[in-house]
C-alpha positions in Angstrom: -103.9 -4.7 102.0 -106.9 -2.4 101.3 -107.3 -1.7 105.0 -103.5 -0.9 105.3 -103.8 1.7 102.4 -107.1 2.9 103.5 -106.0 6.5 104.6 -103.2 7.1 102.1 -103.2 10.5 100.2 -104.3 8.8 96.9 -106.9 6.6 98.2 -108.5 8.3 101.1 -111.4 10.4 99.4 -112.4 7.6 97.1 -112.3 5.0 99.9 -114.5 7.2 102.2 -117.0 7.3 99.5 -116.9 3.5 98.8 -116.4 1.7 102.0 -118.7 -1.1 100.8 -115.6 -2.2 98.5 -113.4 -2.7 101.3 -115.3 -4.1 104.2 -118.1 -6.5 104.9 -121.3 -4.8 105.0 -125.1 -4.7 105.3 -127.4 -2.3 103.2 -130.0 -0.8 105.6 -133.0 -1.3 103.4 -135.4 1.6 104.0 -138.9 0.9 103.0 -139.9 2.5 99.6 -141.2 5.9 99.8 -140.1 9.3 98.9 -137.4 11.0 101.2 -138.6 14.1 103.3 -137.1 16.9 101.2 -134.9 19.6 102.9 -136.1 22.9 101.9 -133.8 25.5 100.6 -133.1 29.1 101.8 -129.6 30.0 100.3 -127.6 32.2 102.4 -124.2 34.0 102.2 -121.5 32.1 104.0 -118.4 33.7 105.7 -115.4 34.5 103.6 -113.2 32.3 105.9 -115.1 29.1 104.8 -112.9 28.7 101.6 -109.6 28.4 103.3 -111.1 26.2 106.1 -112.8 23.8 103.5 -109.2 23.5 101.7 -107.1 23.2 104.9 -109.3 20.5 106.4 -110.0 18.5 103.2 -113.6 18.8 103.3 -115.6 16.7 100.9 -119.2 17.6 101.8 -120.9 20.2 103.9 -124.5 21.0 104.4 -125.7 23.8 106.7 -129.2 24.0 107.8 -130.7 27.3 109.4 -134.1 26.8 111.1 -134.5 23.5 109.1 -133.7 25.0 105.6 -130.6 24.3 103.5 -128.6 27.7 103.8 -125.6 26.1 102.2 -124.5 22.8 100.6 -121.5 22.0 98.5 -119.1 18.9 97.6 -115.4 19.0 97.1 -112.4 16.9 96.1 -114.6 15.3 93.1 -117.1 13.8 95.4 -120.9 14.2 94.7 -124.1 14.6 96.7 -125.0 11.0 96.2 -122.0 9.7 97.8 -122.6 7.3 101.0 -119.8 8.9 103.1 -118.2 6.9 106.0 -119.4 8.2 109.6 -116.7 6.9 111.6 -117.5 7.8 115.2 -120.4 9.8 114.2 -122.1 6.3 114.3 -121.8 6.5 118.1 -124.3 9.3 118.2 -126.9 7.5 116.0 -126.5 4.4 118.5 -127.2 6.7 121.1 -130.3 7.9 119.7 -131.4 4.4 119.4 -130.5 3.5 122.7 -132.7 6.2 124.1 -135.6 4.9 121.9 -135.2 1.4 123.4 -134.9 2.7 126.9 -138.0 4.7 126.7 -139.8 1.6 125.2 -138.7 -0.4 128.4 -136.5 -2.9 126.4 -133.6 -1.6 128.9 -134.7 -1.3 132.7 -132.1 1.2 133.4 -128.7 3.0 132.6 -127.4 1.8 136.0 -127.9 -1.8 135.1 -124.6 -3.6 134.6 -123.9 -4.6 131.1 -123.5 -8.1 132.2 -127.1 -8.3 132.8 -127.9 -8.2 129.2 -124.4 -9.7 127.8 -123.6 -12.5 130.4 -120.5 -13.6 128.2 -118.7 -10.3 129.3 -118.7 -11.7 133.1 -115.0 -12.9 132.8 -113.9 -9.8 130.8 -112.8 -6.2 132.0 -116.6 -5.2 131.7 -117.5 -7.2 134.7 -118.9 -4.6 137.1 -119.3 -2.0 134.4 -122.7 -0.1 133.9 -124.4 1.0 131.0 -123.8 4.5 132.1 -120.3 3.9 132.3 -120.1 2.8 128.6 -122.3 5.6 127.6 -119.9 8.1 129.1 -116.7 6.5 128.1 -115.9 5.8 131.6 -115.9 2.0 131.7 -112.2 1.8 133.2 -111.2 -0.6 130.5 -107.8 -0.5 129.2 -107.7 0.0 125.6 -105.2 1.9 123.3 -107.1 4.2 120.9 -104.1 5.5 119.1 -105.1 5.4 115.4 -101.6 5.9 114.2 -99.9 2.9 115.9 -100.1 0.0 114.1 -100.1 -2.4 116.9 -102.8 -0.2 119.2 -106.0 -1.9 120.2 -108.1 0.2 117.8 -106.1 -1.0 114.8 -106.2 -4.6 116.1 -109.9 -4.2 116.1 -109.8 -2.8 112.6 -108.0 -6.0 111.3 -110.6 -8.2 113.2 -113.2 -6.4 111.3 -111.4 -6.4 107.8 -110.5 -10.0 108.2 -113.9 -11.1 108.9 -113.4 -11.9 112.6 -115.9 -11.5 115.5 -116.2 -8.2 117.2 -117.9 -9.9 120.1 -115.1 -12.1 120.6 -112.6 -9.4 120.5 -114.6 -7.4 123.1 -115.1 -10.6 125.6 -111.0 -11.0 125.5 -110.3 -7.6 127.0 -109.3 -8.0 130.6 -107.0 -5.1 131.6 -108.3 -2.1 133.4 -107.2 1.4 134.2 -109.4 2.1 137.2 -112.6 1.5 138.7 -115.8 2.1 136.5 -116.9 5.7 136.4 -113.9 7.1 137.9 -112.1 8.2 134.7 -113.2 9.3 131.4 -111.2 7.6 128.6 -112.3 7.6 124.9 -112.3 3.9 124.1 -114.5 2.9 121.0 -115.0 -0.7 122.2 -117.4 0.7 124.9 -119.7 1.7 122.0 -119.6 -1.9 120.8 -120.4 -3.2 124.2 -123.4 -0.8 124.2 -124.4 -2.4 120.8 -124.1 -5.8 122.7 -126.3 -4.7 125.4 -129.0 -3.5 122.9 -128.9 -6.9 121.0 -129.1 -8.7 124.3 -132.0 -6.9 125.5 -134.1 -7.2 122.3 -132.8 -10.3 120.8 -132.6 -8.3 117.3 -129.8 -7.0 115.3 -128.9 -3.2 115.3 -129.3 -2.8 111.4 -133.0 -4.1 112.1 -133.6 -2.0 115.0 -132.0 1.1 113.5 -134.0 1.0 110.3 -137.3 0.4 112.2 -137.1 2.9 114.9 -134.8 5.5 113.7 -133.8 5.8 110.0 -137.2 5.0 108.3 -139.0 7.6 110.4 -136.4 10.1 109.6 -137.0 9.7 105.9 -133.4 9.3 104.7 -132.6 10.1 100.9 -130.8 6.7 100.3 -130.5 3.4 101.9 -127.5 3.5 104.3 -124.6 1.0 104.4 -123.5 -0.4 107.9 -120.1 -2.2 108.0 -120.2 -5.5 109.7 -117.8 -8.0 111.0 -117.6 -11.7 109.7 -120.5 -12.6 111.7 -122.8 -10.0 110.2 -122.7 -8.0 113.5 -122.7 -4.2 112.7 -119.7 -2.1 113.3 -121.9 0.3 115.4 -118.9 2.6 116.7 -118.1 3.7 113.4 -119.6 2.0 110.3 -122.6 4.0 109.1 -122.3 5.4 105.6 -124.9 8.1 104.7 -125.3 11.0 102.5 -124.0 14.1 103.9 -127.7 15.7 103.9 -128.8 12.4 105.9 -126.2 13.3 108.6 -127.7 16.9 108.8 -131.1 15.2 109.4 -130.0 13.5 112.6 -128.7 17.0 113.8 -132.0 18.8 112.9 -133.9 16.1 114.7 -131.8 16.6 117.9 -132.2 20.5 117.4 -135.9 20.0 117.5 -135.8 17.7 120.8 -135.9 14.5 118.9 -139.0 15.5 116.7 -138.8 15.0 112.9 -141.4 14.5 110.3 -144.1 15.5 112.9 -143.0 12.4 114.8 -141.3 12.2 118.2 -138.6 9.8 117.1 -136.1 10.0 119.9 -137.5 10.9 123.4 -136.9 14.7 124.2 -135.7 13.8 127.7 -133.0 11.6 126.1 -132.1 14.2 123.6 -131.3 16.5 126.5 -129.7 14.0 128.9 -127.4 12.8 126.2 -126.2 16.0 125.1 -125.2 17.5 128.5 -121.8 16.9 130.0 -121.9 14.0 132.4 -118.7 12.1 131.8 -115.9 12.6 134.2 -113.7 14.6 131.9 -110.9 16.9 133.2 -111.9 20.4 134.2 -111.3 23.0 131.2 -111.1 20.0 128.6 -113.6 19.1 126.0 -116.7 17.4 127.4 -118.6 14.4 126.8 -122.1 13.2 127.4 -123.8 9.8 126.0 -121.9 9.5 123.0 -122.0 13.2 122.1 -119.4 15.9 122.7 -119.6 19.5 123.9 -116.8 22.1 123.7 -114.9 22.9 126.8 -116.5 26.4 126.6 -119.9 25.1 125.2 -122.8 27.7 125.0 -126.1 26.3 126.1 -127.3 23.5 123.8 -124.1 23.5 121.7 -122.9 20.1 121.0 -121.8 17.9 118.2 -121.1 14.2 117.0 -117.7 13.7 115.8 -115.6 11.2 113.8 -111.8 10.8 112.9 -110.7 12.4 109.7 -113.1 15.3 110.0 -116.6 14.2 110.4 -119.0 16.2 112.3 -122.6 16.9 113.1 -122.7 20.2 114.9 -125.9 21.5 116.6 -126.4 25.1 118.0 -130.0 25.1 119.2 -130.1 28.7 120.2 -128.8 29.9 116.7 -131.0 27.4 115.0 -128.1 25.9 113.2 -127.0 22.4 112.3 -123.8 21.8 110.2 -123.0 18.2 108.8 -119.4 17.9 107.5 -117.6 15.1 105.9 -113.9 15.4 105.3 -110.8 13.2 104.4 -108.5 15.3 106.6 -105.5 13.1 107.2 -104.0 16.1 109.4 -107.0 15.8 111.8 -104.8 15.2 114.7 -102.5 18.3 114.4 -102.7 21.0 116.9 -105.2 23.4 116.3 -107.4 21.4 113.9 -110.2 20.6 116.2 -110.2 24.3 117.5 -110.2 25.4 113.8 -113.2 23.3 113.0 -115.2 24.5 116.0 -114.2 28.1 115.2 -115.5 27.5 111.6 -118.9 26.1 112.7 -119.4 29.1 115.1 -118.4 31.4 112.4 -121.1 30.1 110.1 -123.9 30.0 112.9 -123.1 33.6 113.6 -123.2 34.7 110.0 -126.6 33.1 109.8 -128.0 35.2 112.8 
């Protein structure tokens, strides 16, 4: 019942800041130590922001310019301390972790087949699919991602999660395909779960343990994140991270700095560049995709973003020195023009700071 009413008007804002009350979850315990502060350099923001914030039901926004907080505010009775659901922004965090493991040699090549690390997928639609394919959302696996259809695959998966079932079991039962691996781009979130299965298979460790050790602790987060899990304690890696908005901004700043943060090379610079370049077989003139990161169809150089349903974004514009982290409860996120309005807002903010 909680899941069925998760996105209703009267519940959505509170739910998005309290997902641990609805789903199985694990606290990602960051070792004690003071967080790395974000320095503040307050700037004037464009006049259009007020209307955009209202129309898109923004709950939190942090704008960084040259690593300093140029603007920060919270809306709809939320607070800076809320742990907000990432939805698919979590995919970009997982991509960062994957790049670290690849650099460490835990995974030999992104052109390995996923079954090399997850043999139980051999009887599924993922037989013959490479890691590159799932990074690019080009697995060729048939999966209905319609969030508004109760009987879609994505919502069936959500019910498996909510009822304490097995996400791995759900993935192994997928048998339908829409084409050859690598031939067509189709955004299917189960690809990201399979990427997590590959990482667990390669290392013999859980994603929460790997993420805390190799990514989140070195970043110096402000608060212990929460990761939603299934009934087996397996992390919901395709959308289950819950962080403060400032900590989402930290990932963007680390990527803007070529994987360097707190004087540490956390994510390999080569992976940052490779994963944020358009490499997926998207249609010409359409939105572009890399390795679990997005680029606008008309992206400028080094302009990309992480994106989650209902208006979650980490926007990076390296040449402008700007990172924008946004959390929202935008029930109209699928309406025509909403995405374009968000990108236009981010670009207006970046222009105002330069």
